[in-house]
C-alpha positions in Angstrom: 0.0 0.0 0.0 1.6 3.3 -1.2 0.3 6.7 -0.3 1.4 9.7 -2.4 1.2 12.5 0.0 2.4 16.0 0.9 2.7 17.2 4.5 0.6 20.3 4.0 -2.1 18.7 1.9 -5.3 18.6 4.0 -6.8 16.0 1.7 -3.7 13.8 2.2 -4.0 14.5 6.0 -7.5 13.1 6.0 -6.3 9.8 4.5 -3.3 9.6 6.8 -5.7 9.8 9.7 -8.1 7.2 8.3 -5.2 4.8 7.6 -3.9 5.3 11.2 -7.4 4.8 12.7 -7.7 1.5 10.8 -4.2 0.4 11.8 -3.1 0.1 8.2 0.6 0.3 7.3 1.5 2.2 4.2 4.6 3.4 2.3 4.6 7.1 1.9 5.8 8.7 -1.3 6.3 12.4 -1.1 5.0 14.8 -3.8 5.9 18.4 -3.1 2.9 20.5 -4.2 4.6 23.8 -3.8 7.4 22.7 -6.2 4.9 21.5 -8.7 5.9 17.8 -8.5 2.3 16.8 -8.9 2.5 18.1 -12.5 5.5 15.9 -13.5 4.9 13.2 -16.1 6.0 10.4 -13.8 3.3 11.3 -11.3 0.7 11.8 -14.1 1.4 8.2 -15.0 0.2 7.1 -11.6 -2.5 9.7 -11.0 -4.0 11.2 -14.2 -6.0 13.8 -12.1 -2.6 15.2 -10.9 -3.9 15.7 -7.4 -3.1 14.5 -4.0 -3.5 12.1 -2.3 -3.3 8.9 -4.3 -3.4 5.5 -2.6 -2.1 2.6 -4.6 -3.3 -0.9 -3.5 -2.2 -3.9 -5.5 -0.9 -1.5 -8.1 -4.4 0.0 -8.5 -4.4 3.8 -7.9 -7.3 5.5 -6.1 -7.6 9.3 -6.1 -9.8 11.8 -4.1 -9.5 11.6 -0.3 -13.2 10.7 0.4 -13.2 8.0 -2.3 -10.1 6.5 -0.7 -11.6 6.6 2.8 -14.9 5.0 1.5 -12.8 2.3 -0.3 -11.0 1.5 2.9 -14.3 1.4 4.8 -15.7 -1.1 2.3 -12.6 -3.3 2.2 -11.3 -3.0 5.7 -14.4 -2.2 7.7 -12.9 -2.3 11.3 -12.8 -0.1 13.1 -15.7 1.6 11.2 -15.5 5.2 10.0 -19.1 5.3 8.9 -22.1 4.4 11.1 -24.2 1.3 10.3 -27.5 3.0 9.9 -28.3 4.8 6.6 -29.2 8.1 8.3 -26.1 8.1 10.3 -24.0 7.4 7.3 -25.7 10.2 5.4 -25.0 12.6 8.2 -21.3 11.7 8.4 -21.0 12.0 4.6 -22.8 15.4 4.8 -20.3 16.7 7.4 -17.4 15.4 5.4 -18.6 16.9 2.2 -19.2 20.3 3.8 -15.5 20.4 4.5 -14.2 18.7 1.4 -16.5 20.4 -1.2 -17.6 23.7 0.4 -14.6 24.9 2.4 -11.4 23.3 1.2 -11.7 24.0 -2.6 -11.9 27.8 -2.0 -8.7 27.7 0.1 -6.5 25.2 -1.4 -3.1 25.9 -3.0 -4.4 26.2 -6.5 -7.0 28.8 -5.5 -4.5 30.9 -3.5 -1.9 30.7 -6.2 -4.5 32.0 -8.7 -5.4 34.9 -6.4 -1.7 35.9 -6.2 -0.5 35.3 -9.7 -3.5 36.0 -12.0 -5.6 38.3 -9.9 -2.7 40.3 -8.4 -3.7 39.9 -4.7 -1.1 40.6 -2.1 -0.7 38.5 1.0 -3.2 40.6 3.0 -5.8 40.1 0.2 -5.1 36.4 0.1 -5.5 36.1 3.9 -8.7 38.1 3.9 -10.1 35.7 1.2 -8.9 32.7 3.2 -10.3 33.8 6.5 -13.7 34.8 5.0 -14.3 31.3 3.6 -13.0 29.6 6.7 -15.5 31.6 8.8 -18.3 30.9 6.4 -17.7 27.2 6.3 -16.9 26.7 10.0 -20.0 28.6 11.0 -22.1 26.1 9.0 -20.2 23.2 10.5 -20.6 24.6 14.0 -24.4 25.1 13.5 -24.8 21.5 12.3 -22.7 19.9 15.0 -24.1 22.0 17.9 -27.8 21.4 17.2 -27.6 17.7 16.5 -28.2 15.1 19.3 -26.0 12.8 17.2 -22.9 14.8 18.0 -21.2 13.1 20.9 -17.6 12.9 22.0 -16.8 13.1 18.3 -18.7 14.4 15.3 -21.1 11.5 15.2 -21.3 9.6 18.5 -18.5 8.6 20.6 -16.1 7.1 18.1 -14.1 9.0 15.4 -15.6 8.9 11.9 -14.8 10.1 8.4 -16.3 13.5 9.5 -13.5 13.9 12.1 -10.9 12.9 9.4 -12.1 16.0 7.5 -12.7 18.3 10.5 -9.2 18.1 12.0 -7.2 19.1 8.9 -9.5 22.0 8.2 -8.9 23.3 11.7 -5.2 23.0 11.2 -5.5 25.1 8.0 -7.5 27.7 9.9 -4.9 27.9 12.6 -2.1 28.3 10.0 -3.8 31.4 8.7 -4.6 32.7 12.2 -8.3 32.5 11.8 -10.5 33.4 14.8 -11.8 30.0 16.1 -13.6 31.4 19.1 -17.0 31.3 17.4 -16.8 27.5 17.0 -16.8 25.9 20.4 -18.2 22.6 19.3 -15.8 22.3 16.4 -12.9 23.1 18.7 -14.1 20.6 21.4 -14.2 17.9 18.8 -10.8 18.9 17.5 -9.4 18.6 21.0 -10.8 15.1 21.5 -9.4 14.0 18.2 -5.9 15.3 18.8 -5.8 13.2 22.0 -5.7 10.1 19.8 -2.4 8.9 18.4 -3.9 8.3 15.0 -4.7 12.0 14.6 -1.5 13.2 16.2 0.8 11.0 14.1 -0.9 12.3 10.9 -0.4 16.0 11.5 1.7 17.9 9.1 4.7 18.7 11.4 5.2 15.0 12.1 5.6 14.0 8.4 9.1 13.2 7.1 8.7 15.6 4.2 7.9 18.4 6.6 11.1 17.7 8.5 13.1 17.7 5.3 11.6 21.0 4.0 
């Protein structure tokens, strides 16, 4: 099992957490996004989408972080990252997609690079954009988590799920850009619970070998 990853990629961070939670060993292959290594022909031969992460199992590549986590859930179901009941599974997917589809794409490296290079935004402008969409997305996440009786010690009940695999990297990103996290007490409580677990702690960016080499 090979994982093509980059220490600052929040999508790769999600998959590292999921692999750790399921106790699955993997061989990391580092692709430096900031240096454009994901656009090199040798990586395109593995991952035609040219995105991170890519998980290769039995020489079969899988792209897109949530697709990877769902595949792991279907093929290696214990411990589960999705509830057994259909409504519970839908809720966890909804929370995960809020992060992966509504927050992350507006703040990923491609979007920020476009703001700088094509739209001429300076760093203050980029940070203003970033914090705006973080606040917009985390407010929605907070409202959903805070009102639901299904929120427990973690995003859904008392065991970590795919939703927590998405929540934690997004909070790391917000912290990196000095976003105000005070308005999101439920999000931050769940973040704290997750980070007490070794699976989350070992997956964080600063503990990846390519971070140490940068």
